[in-house]
N, C-alpha and C positions, 0 to 999 in steps of 0.2 A: 499664447504666446505661439505655439506651433501653427495654428490657423493663420496668423497674423503673417507668418513667413511663408505659408503656402499663398495666400494671397498676393503678395508682393513677388512671388515667382511668377506669377501668372501676368505680369505688367512689365513691359518693356525687356531688358536683357537681364540674364541671370547674375547674380552676386557672386556665385562660389569662384569663377575662376581669379577674381581679384581677391577674394578672402583667403583661399589656398595659397596665391603665390606671397601674400603678404605674411602669412603664416610660417610658410617655410624659409622666407627670408629672415624673419625675427627668430626661429629656430637655430638657424645657423650661426647668426650673430651671436647669441647667447652660449650656444654651445662652444663656440670657439672661444669668447670671453672667460667662460667660467672653467674651461679645460687649462687655459692660461693659468687662471688663479689656483685652481686645486692642483693642478699638476706644477705649474712653474714655480710655485713657491717651495716645492721639494728640491729645487734646483738652486736655491739661495739660502742663506742662512737665518736663523728665526728672528733676528733683529731686522731683517729687511722684508718679511713677510708682507706687512701692511703697506709697504711702499709698492711690491708688486700688485697689489690689490689696486691701489690707488691709480698707478700707471697704466694697467690694463683697462679700467675704467675710463681714464681719460683718452687713451687711444683711440677708443670706439667713439668718442664724442668732438675730439677737435675737429675732423672734417665739416662736422654740422655747422660748427661757427665760422669756418673759413670759406666753405663752398656753397652754404645755402643761397647766398645771392645768387649765384650762377643756376642753382638748381630751381629756384624761382623763375630765372629768365628762361631757362630751358622749357619749363612747362606751359610758358606762353607762346612760344615761338615753334614748338614742335607738338605733333600728338601724344598726349599723355600715355597712350598705350605703348607707342614705339620706345618712350624713354623706359616704361617697365621692362620691355623685352631685352634691350640692350644692356640694362643694368644686370638682369638676371643671367645674361650671357657672360657679362664680365666676372660673375661669382664663381665661374669653374676653375679659370687660372688662380684666383686668389686662395682657392681651396687648395691646390698644389703646392703653392708657397707655404700655408700652413701644414701641409703634411710633412713638407721637407723640415721645417721647424721643430715638430714633434719628433721626427724621426733622429734627428741630429742633437735633440736635447737643447736647443739654441733659443734663450729667451728672445734675443734680439729678432730672430727670424719671424717667431710666432707673434710677437708683438707688432712687427710691420704688416703680418697679415691682419691682424686686428685693425690697424688703421686703415688698411685698404678696404676691408668690410665697412668701416665708418663710411669712408668717402663713397662705396658703391651705394649704401643706403642713403646717406644725404642727398645724392643726386637724383634719386627717383622718390624721396619723400613728399614733395610737394604736389608730385603727379598722381601717387597712389591714394591719397585723401581728396584730391581734386575728383578723381574719377567717381566716387561715391554719389556725388550729385548727378554726373553724366550718366550713370548708369540707371537711377531711379528716380531723378529728377528732386525737386524740393521737398515734396512730401516723404521721401526716405531717408532724409538726412539723419534724423534722430535715430530712427531704427537702424539703418545701415552702420552708422558710427557705431552704436551699441554693439553690433555683431563684430564688426571689423576690430574694434577694442577687446571684445571678448577672444576672439581667435588669436589676437596679438598675444594676450598674456597667456592662453595655452600654448603658445610657441615659446614664451619664455620659460613657462612650468615645464615643458618637456625637454627642452635644451638644457636648463639647469639641473634637472633630475639626471638626464643622461650623462652630462658632464661629471656629476659626481659619481655615478656607478662607474664609469670607464677610468676615472682617476682611480677608484679602488681596484679596479679589475683591467689595468692598463695595457692595452694591445693597438700598436699603432696599425696593423691592417683593419681592425674595425673601426678605428679613428677615420682613416682615409676613406674606406668605403662608405661610411654614413655620410661624411662632409660632401663629397662627390655625387653620392646618388641624391641628396637633398638638393643641392644645387642643379641639378641636372632637371630633375622634376618641377623645381620651381620655374625654370626657363620654359619648360613645355607647358604648364598652366597660364603663365604670362601670356603666350601666344594665342590662348583661347579666350581673352579678355575681349568685351565688346561693349562699346558705350557711344553714345550721341553726345559727341563734344563739339562744343562751340568753335567757331572758325579759329585759327591760329592768327596770332598778331605778327605784323612786321617785326623784324629785329630793330630794337632801337638803342642807342647808348644807354646802359644801366650801369649805377655805382656797384662795382664788384667788391669794394672793399668793405668788409663786413661793418666797420664803425659808421660810414657814411651809409650804406644801405640800412642800418637800423634806425639812423635818425631820420631818413627820408620816408621810412615803412611807418615809424611811429606817427610821423605827421599826417600821412595817409590814412591810417587806421582811425585818427580822431575824427575822420569824417564817417565812421561807421559807429553808431551807438554801442558802447560797452565792448568793444573789440580789444582795446589796449588793456581793459581790466582782465578779458579772458586770457590774453596773452600773458600777463602776469601771474594769473592763478594757475594755469598750466605749467608754468615755468616753477612755481613754487611745488606743484605736485610733483615733478619729476626730481627736484632737488631731494624733496623728502623721500620719495621712491628709492633713490639712488643711495642715499644715505641708510636707510632700512636694509638694502639689499646687501651693501657691503658690512653693514655692523653685524647682521646674521651670519655671514661668513667668519666673522671673528667670535661672535658669541656662542655658535654651534661647536667650534673647534676649542676654544679657550674656557668657556664658562660651564658648557653643559658636557663638554667633553666626548663629543660625538664624532663619528666618521665623516668623510666627505658626503657618501652616499645619504646618510641621514641630514647633513646640512642641506644638501640638495633638495631633500624632500621638504625641508623646512621652508625653503625659498620656493619649493612649488606650491606649498600652502597658500603663500601671499599671493602666487599669481592666480592661483584658483578664487582667492577672495577677491582680487581685483577685478578678474574676468566677471565672478557674480555680481559684484557691485554695478560693474559696466552695463552688464545686460540688462538686469532690473531697472536700473535709470533709464536707458534707453527704452524699454518697454512700457514702462510707466508714463514716459513723457508723451509716446505715440508720436503726434505730427507735429507737437509742440515743443518748444524749447523752456524747460523750467529752470531758472537760474537760483530758485529757491532750495533744490537739491546741492548746490554747492556748499551752503553755510552747514545743511544737516551732515553732509558727508565731511567735512574739513572739522567741524566740532566732534562727531563721532570718532574720527582718526585720532584726535588729540586724547580725548578721554580713554580711548583704548590703550593708548600708548602709556599714558600715565597708570593706568590698571595694570598694565605689564611690570613697570618698575615697581609699584607697591607690592605686589605679590611676589614677583621674583620666581616665577614658575620653574618647575622642572620641564623636560623636553617635551611631554604630550600637552600639557597645558600651555606650554610656550607657543606650540604650534595653534592652539585654539585662539590664543590673544593675538597672534599674528594674523590668523584669517579674518578675525573682526576689524582688526586695524587695516587690512588691506581691501576688505569689503567697503570700508568707507571711502577708502581712497579711491577706488572704481565709480561709487555712487558719486562722488565731487567731480570726477574728471568729464564725463561725458555731455553733461550741459554746457561746459565751456567749449569744447570742441564743437558741438552742434551750433552754438551761439554765432562763432566765427563764420561757419559756413553758411549760415542763415543770413547774416548781416551783408557778407561780401559776395558781389554777385560778379559773373563773367570771370575772363582771364584775370581780373584783378587778384581773384584769390590765390592764384599761383605765388605772387610776390608777398602776400599777407602770410601764406602757409611757409614762405622761405624765412621771413621775419621771425615767425612762431618758432621754427626750428633753431634759428640762431640764438634766440632767448633761451628756449630750454636749454640746449646744449651748453650756454654759458652758465647757466645755473648747475646742470649736472657735472661741469667742470669743476665749478666751484665747490661742489659738495665732496668731490674726489679731495681738493685740497683741505676743506673743513675736516674731513675724515682722518687725514694723514695728521693735520693740527692737533685734533681732539686727542688721537691715540699717543701722539708724543707728550703733550701736556698732562694727560690723565693716566698714563701708564697702562694704555690700552683696557680703561674702565668702559665697558660697553652700555653701562645703564647711563651715564653722563649723556652719549649720544641719543640714546632712546629721549631723554628727557628733552634734550635739543629740540627733537623732532616733535614731540609734544607742543612745546611751545609756540613753534613755527605754525603749527597747523590750527591751533586755537586762533592764533594773531590771524591768519588767513580769513577764517569763518567771520570772525568779529568784524574786519575789515571789509568785507563783501557786504555783511549785513547793514552797515552803517553808512557806507562810500558809494555802493554801486546801486544806481537806479533800477528799481524793480525787484530787488532781491528780497527784501523785507515784505513787500506786497505778496510775491508770488510764494513766500514761505508761508504767510499767513493763509492763503489759499490752499496750499496743499495741506495744511493743518486741519483746515475745513472738509478736507475730502474733495477738492473740485481738481482733480487731476488732470481734466481735458486731454484724454486719450482720443478724442473723436477727430 
């Protein structure tokens, strides 16, 4: 794997500015979100704590639903590198708003900061994923996507762990310094990105209403084999992942009786698992896209979640089960990302990625509503939510196996050892 990375560094432009810029953005997103959850729930009554978790999660994703059409358009009519730079520049004043909210213990202000971070991330999301192919070409899609996702979930990991630690050892000086420093370094690395971008397109009238945009891009995606299936699969991945993340925050505190620091560590184990699954899937795929891994990953995720319910483990073994659950989730995700980038060529990819973002974050927003509904109906029974996750994951695996062309055949080839890494 190391030799592959070195070989690819000798070809075209270096990966690291894009990877680090994205990593730092994800880090700050999750640091703010989980600080709001870990710290903010102490500013409200116990009855409203699950509501704070749901709202904080929703604030980060609503902009992706409303502004992804605009983001897709921007990635077609402007250089994607420039979009990244301006997005990272906007992050610094947003951090100042968040710092003010934490200083005054004002839940409304910190929620606004989370909302603005969601807007900033939404506007440059199609650009950052589109740059993967522009930096390395078609041959680097699976490999680059794997590393990008690995570092993304490392960012989730560190942001979540640090949020848990800071909530138990709260100090506004440290919070403010870290938020601003990470934003500034991210802006610097964004300026170092180099890529061979295709020519920008002329600005044309585009449906910026997200409902119209979804309908139009769904029809466009039908022209590319399996792309709409990949969009559905990735949307389900994020619904499941969001539910797991929110449920761990409740399970760690209410069932395992752990501190925010330990709960943050549990969620970081999930991020490590996803990163490990993502990088292994990307590495095994090599220059190919293997949709058979979608079936392996989704079934493995569902069975791991069922085992967690049956065993009902203590903290240490719960971490182990969450790692395996997340590992299969990462394994399942990468082929779907790579499939979209492989099938959609040129600047059309920007709109398709904007469409993907909308669908993903509609599902994440839906997961926040489901989380609140399950908590209200079940009396905060976290095992019911884990059971729902298991059912959803197994359903996705079976659906892809029998309904998506090539999945069954690719799975059989994988089982024979024909991984096709050349």
